[in-house]
C-alpha positions in Angstrom: 0.0 0.0 0.0 2.8 2.4 0.8 4.5 1.8 -2.5 1.3 2.2 -4.4 0.6 5.4 -2.6 4.0 6.8 -3.5 3.6 5.9 -7.1 0.2 7.5 -7.2 1.6 10.7 -5.7 4.4 10.8 -8.3 2.0 10.2 -11.2 -0.3 12.9 -9.9 2.6 15.4 -9.6 3.9 14.7 -13.1 0.4 15.0 -14.6 0.0 18.4 -12.8 3.4 19.6 -14.2 2.6 18.5 -17.8 -0.8 20.1 -17.5 0.8 23.3 -16.2 3.3 23.4 -19.0 0.7 22.8 -21.7 -1.6 25.2 -20.2 1.1 27.9 -20.0 2.2 29.7 -23.2 5.3 28.3 -24.9 8.3 30.6 -24.0 10.0 32.4 -26.9 13.7 31.9 -27.9 16.2 34.2 -26.2 19.2 36.1 -27.2 18.1 36.2 -30.9 21.0 37.7 -33.0 21.7 38.2 -36.7 25.1 37.4 -38.0 26.5 38.4 -41.4 30.0 37.3 -42.4 31.4 37.7 -45.9 27.9 38.7 -47.3 26.2 35.7 -45.7 23.2 36.1 -43.4 22.5 33.7 -40.4 20.0 34.0 -37.5 21.0 32.5 -34.2 19.2 32.2 -30.8 19.3 30.4 -27.5 16.6 28.1 -26.1 14.2 29.5 -23.4 16.0 29.5 -20.1 12.8 29.1 -18.0 12.5 25.4 -18.8 14.9 22.5 -18.4 15.1 19.2 -20.2 12.5 20.4 -22.7 13.2 20.0 -26.4 11.8 22.7 -28.5 11.6 23.0 -32.3 11.9 26.3 -34.0 10.6 28.0 -37.1 12.5 31.0 -38.7 11.2 33.3 -41.5 12.4 36.2 -43.6 10.5 39.2 -44.9 11.9 40.9 -48.0 9.0 43.1 -49.1 5.6 42.7 -47.3 5.2 39.2 -46.2 7.3 36.7 -44.3 8.5 33.5 -46.0 9.5 30.4 -43.9 13.1 29.2 -44.4 13.6 26.8 -41.5 10.5 24.9 -40.4 10.3 23.0 -37.1 14.0 22.7 -36.9 15.8 21.5 -33.8 18.8 23.7 -34.7 19.5 26.9 -32.9 20.4 28.7 -36.1 19.0 29.3 -39.6 21.0 30.3 -42.7 19.3 32.9 -45.0 22.2 33.4 -47.3 20.5 31.9 -50.3 17.4 34.0 -49.8 19.0 37.4 -49.7 20.7 39.7 -52.2 23.7 42.0 -51.6 22.0 45.3 -51.4 18.6 44.1 -50.1 17.0 45.1 -46.8 15.5 42.3 -44.7 13.8 41.5 -41.4 14.0 38.1 -39.7 12.0 36.4 -37.0 11.9 33.1 -35.1 9.6 31.3 -32.7 9.7 28.2 -30.5 7.3 25.2 -30.8 6.3 22.5 -28.3 3.6 19.9 -28.7 1.8 21.9 -31.4 1.9 25.1 -29.4 4.0 28.0 -30.5 5.6 30.9 -28.8 5.5 34.5 -29.8 7.6 35.6 -32.7 10.9 37.3 -31.9 11.7 39.8 -34.7 14.9 41.6 -35.7 15.3 45.0 -37.1 15.5 45.8 -40.8 19.0 45.2 -41.9 20.9 45.7 -45.2 23.4 42.9 -45.9 26.2 45.1 -47.3 26.0 47.3 -44.2 25.6 44.5 -41.6 28.1 42.1 -43.0 31.6 41.6 -41.5 34.6 40.7 -43.5 36.9 37.9 -42.3 40.6 38.2 -42.2 42.6 38.3 -45.4 45.3 35.7 -46.2 48.8 37.1 -46.0 52.1 35.8 -47.4 55.5 37.3 -47.2 58.3 37.0 -49.7 61.8 38.5 -49.4 64.4 39.0 -52.2 67.4 41.2 -52.5 66.8 43.0 -49.2 63.2 43.8 -49.9 60.1 42.1 -48.4 56.8 41.9 -50.3 53.4 41.4 -48.7 51.0 39.4 -50.8 47.4 39.9 -49.7 44.5 37.6 -50.7 40.9 38.7 -50.1 38.7 36.3 -48.2 36.1 34.5 -50.4 32.7 36.1 -50.4 29.4 34.1 -50.3 28.0 36.7 -52.7 30.2 37.9 -55.6 33.6 39.1 -54.5 34.8 41.8 -52.2 35.7 44.4 -54.8 32.5 44.0 -56.7 30.5 44.7 -53.6 32.5 47.6 -52.1 34.4 49.0 -55.1 37.8 50.3 -54.1 39.0 48.8 -50.9 42.2 49.5 -49.0 44.6 47.5 -46.8 45.9 48.6 -43.5 49.3 47.0 -43.1 51.2 47.0 -39.8 54.8 45.7 -39.6 57.4 45.7 -36.9 60.6 44.1 -35.9 60.0 40.8 -34.2 60.3 41.3 -30.4 59.6 45.1 -30.5 56.4 46.8 -29.5 56.6 49.8 -31.9 54.6 49.2 -35.1 54.6 51.1 -38.4 51.5 51.4 -40.5 50.8 52.1 -44.2 47.6 52.0 -46.2 47.7 50.8 -49.8 45.1 49.8 -52.4 47.3 47.2 -54.1 47.2 43.7 -52.8 51.0 43.4 -53.4 53.0 45.9 -51.3 56.7 46.3 -50.8 57.6 47.2 -47.2 59.8 50.3 -47.1 62.9 50.9 -45.0 63.6 47.4 -43.9 67.0 46.4 -42.6 68.7 43.3 -44.1 68.9 40.1 -42.0 66.2 41.3 -39.6 63.1 39.4 -38.7 59.9 41.4 -39.4 56.2 40.6 -38.5 53.2 41.7 -40.5 49.4 41.8 -39.9 46.8 43.2 -42.3 43.2 44.5 -42.1 40.8 45.4 -45.0 39.3 48.8 -45.0 35.8 49.1 -46.5 32.8 51.5 -45.9 34.5 53.0 -42.9 34.8 49.6 -41.4 37.7 47.2 -40.9 37.9 43.5 -41.5 39.1 40.9 -39.0 42.8 41.1 -38.4 44.9 38.5 -40.1 47.3 36.2 -38.3 50.7 37.6 -37.5 53.2 36.4 -40.2 57.0 36.8 -39.7 59.9 36.6 -42.1 63.6 37.4 -42.0 64.5 40.0 -44.6 67.2 38.9 -47.1 70.6 40.6 -47.5 70.5 43.7 -49.7 72.4 43.7 -53.0 72.3 47.5 -53.2 75.6 49.4 -52.9 75.8 52.1 -50.2 76.0 55.7 -51.6 79.3 56.3 -49.8 80.8 53.2 -51.4 79.7 54.4 -54.8 81.4 57.8 -54.1 84.6 56.1 -53.0 84.6 53.9 -56.1 84.1 56.9 -58.4 86.9 58.8 -56.7 89.3 56.0 -56.9 88.4 55.4 -60.5 89.0 59.1 -61.3 92.4 59.0 -59.5 93.4 55.9 -61.4 92.5 57.4 -64.7 94.3 60.6 -63.9 97.5 58.8 -62.9 97.3 56.6 -66.0 96.9 59.7 -68.2 99.9 61.4 -66.6 102.1 58.3 -66.9 101.1 57.9 -70.5 101.9 61.6 -71.2 105.3 61.3 -69.4 106.2 58.1 -71.3 105.4 59.7 -74.6 107.3 62.8 -73.8 110.5 61.1 -72.6 110.3 58.7 -75.5 110.2 61.6 -77.9 113.1 63.3 -76.2 115.1 60.0 -76.3 114.4 59.7 -80.0 115.6 63.3 -80.5 118.8 62.5 -78.7 119.5 59.2 -80.5 118.4 60.4 -83.9 119.1 64.2 -83.9 117.9 66.3 -86.9 120.9 67.3 -89.1 119.9 70.8 -89.8 122.8 72.5 -91.9 123.4 76.2 -91.8 121.8 78.2 -94.6 125.3 79.1 -96.1 126.3 75.5 -96.5 122.9 74.7 -98.0 123.4 77.4 -100.6 127.0 76.2 -101.3 125.9 72.7 -101.8 123.1 73.8 -104.1 125.7 75.5 -106.4 128.9 73.3 -106.4 130.2 74.3 -109.8 130.5 78.0 -108.9 132.5 77.6 -105.7 136.3 77.5 -105.5 136.3 76.5 -101.9 135.4 72.9 -102.5 138.5 71.9 -104.5 140.7 73.5 -101.9 138.9 71.5 -99.3 139.5 68.3 -101.3 143.3 68.8 -101.8 145.1 65.6 -101.0 147.7 65.9 -98.2 151.2 64.4 -98.9 153.2 62.6 -96.4 156.5 60.7 -96.3 157.7 57.8 -94.3 160.4 58.3 -91.6 162.8 55.5 -91.0 165.1 55.5 -87.9 168.1 53.4 -88.0 169.9 52.6 -84.8 173.1 50.6 -84.5 174.3 48.9 -81.3 178.0 49.6 -80.5 180.2 46.5 -80.7 183.3 47.8 -78.9 184.6 50.7 -77.1 186.1 51.9 -80.3 182.8 52.0 -81.9 181.4 53.8 -79.0 184.1 56.4 -79.3 183.4 56.8 -82.9 179.7 57.6 -82.2 180.0 60.5 -79.9 178.8 63.2 -82.3 175.4 63.6 -83.7 173.9 61.0 -85.9 172.3 62.0 -89.2 169.4 60.0 -90.4 168.9 60.2 -94.1 165.4 60.0 -95.4 164.1 60.0 -98.8 163.6 63.6 -99.6 160.8 65.0 -101.5 159.2 68.3 -101.9 157.5 68.2 -98.5 160.0 66.3 -96.4 163.3 67.5 -94.8 166.1 65.8 -93.0 166.1 65.4 -89.3 169.0 65.2 -86.9 168.8 63.0 -83.9 171.2 63.0 -81.1 172.0 59.9 -79.3 
């Protein structure tokens, strides 16, 4: 009897609870929110918090012009995707309600919203490349669910932040090109980059931080160029001076070795008139000479030496230009 009494009480209590739930109005979904990412449109909500262990189903609708059209019917999901039912520049209103055992809650409606104004843009994809001391940022727009980013918003810009790895100070630059060369980087230094997309006075999600070590530069420093030019000028100047000196001294040497035989004007005139001059035959007179023979006799005895005490006359063959000569012993 006691057990049966307890079971009866439990059944009665459960019946009362079910009757109370059914008799009460079904609670509406809570925290209804509209999310638009990359031109998509999704409605999300939370189940009613006043009930526990109760499984609701949900219906979500969209109104483009005057009437609502159902998109998600009696779904157990806590979200509904309206992307295929909207256009880029359209204005829409969404609503959702909870359902339980054939009963429905009140509708929870959103405000009118334009997709292109409501939507958020996800982070761009960033790649870094370094060559010859320069680092290039290659930016790829995120894929859109409706068309592409530039077709929707026209001219967009990129906010690029870069800094030395490990330092807090960041430099910024805004460019419209999706390939940008970072200025003023030092060679062999590790740099980090993050990018945001600027559109309709809004910014996209920030990309992941990407780091890369800048390559060595092949550019020559200006001071080194000046030094090379100065040294080249000095080398050319010295070479010109040496060549000039070599040519000059070579010419002077040739003049010394092979002098110019420049005759006086009188001799030139004389040579030009040889038949009328009487000086030339006189210059060509043949000189006469005669041979001189010296005879010396050794003394054989004292007698002979006594006989040769006076001067010795040496006889020569006389001619018109030669005369005798006396030699004393």
